[in-house]
N, C-alpha and C positions, 0 to 999 in steps of 0.2 A: 929599253927606259925613256928615253928624251920623246919618243910619238906622245905618250901619259901625260906626260909633266903641259909637253902643249896644245893638247886636251886640255888638261883640266886651267893651262893660262888664258885661252882662247874663252874657258867657257866663264871665270871670273871674270874676264873685260868684258864680255857678255852681260854678266852679273852688274856689273859696278855699272856701263853706261846704260841698260834698266832702269838702275835705282839712284841717274845719278841729277835728278832738276830740284832746284829749290828756289823758291813762289817764296813774296814775301804779302803780308795780307797789315795793309794800313784801316783803321776805321776814324773817321767824324761824326760822331752825331751828333753834333753841332744843327742842329736845321737850317737849309741854304744858308753854308759858312761861304760859298761864293769861292771855296780856294781848293788847292790839291797838294799843297803843301804842310806841313807843320803849323803848328802842333797836331797831333794825332793824337785819339782818344787810346786806342790800343796802335801795336806794332809787333806781330811775329812773322818771323823768320822757320819755315816748313823747309826740312832740308829729306833726300831720302827718298823722293818722289818719285815716281815711275811716270816713265819719260813720255807716256800718253796721257797722265792722268787730270783731269776734266777740274774745273774749279770746286768743283763741289766735294770733287776726292784733296784736295789742297784743304778744305773746310773744316772737312772733317779730319784731315790729319793737325789742323790745329786744335782741337777739339780734344783728341784723344791727349792731346800735350796737355790739355789743362791750362792752355790761353787763351779763349777762341770758344765762343756760342755763337749760336744761332738758331732761330724757327724759320719753316717756310712751309710753305702749303706743296704739295703738287700734284701736277696736270699730266693727265694721262698722256700728252703730246706734247706741249711744251718744255715740260720737267719743274725742278722746283724756284718757285717766287719767293723771293725772301722776304721774312715776315717783322724779325726781328735782330739785331745784329748787339751780341753779350749785354741781352736785357733791354733793350733799347729797341722800344716796339716803333713801325712805320704808321699809323692812323689816318688808316684807308678813307676813314669817313672827315679828314682833313686833306685828301688829293698826296697824303705822306706817302713815297717810296724810298726802297735801297736802293740807292743809282751807283752802278760797276766801274769803275772807271781801270784800267788799263794803263803800261806804258814799262818801259826799261830804262834801267835808271840811265838818269841823264834827257832824259828825253819827254817830249810834253806829254800826259793822259789824257786819252782820249774814251769814248763810251765806249764798252766793250759791245763789240758786235751780237755775242748772245747772252745766253742765259748762263745761271752759274750748272746749271746741268750737261751744257753744251759746251762751252769754252775751254779750249783746252789752251794754259799760257804758257811762256813759252818759257827757257833756263834762264834766273835771276829775274824773270819781272816778277811788278809789283802791281798788285789789285788794290784798289781802293774802293772804300765802303762809302758811300755820301749819302744823309738822310738830306732827299729833298723833298720837294712840289711843284706834282704838273704842274708846269707851267712859267715855274722859274725860272726868273730871263735870264740870269746865269745860264748854258748852254752848252758852256766845253767840261 
């Protein structure tokens, strides 16, 4: 009996660890706002994510919650290029794009080193989408 219970417990722990990650998605849709702090146009906390979830998985989970939407073009090599967040389109003709920044709570936010299809947010990490223009002087 105790062996079966131990197996069940180990399996439960494994499952809970695999589904323990949570992330927060933040959106600033004001063009070239120059800030990473509030006010945010949108804030969504996504829980019960797999530990290996990529940013695009977090975004899809937020969509499934009905609290987030995005459009993207998919490049066969580079993955998803985000073109709109919550209905706000980045106007490529005006050199606009969605800047992705990441950081743990209490830390300075930095540009994501990878795109949405490749970046794997850490547990409790905050991800900020900011509408920007290429060449905007605010580069942090």
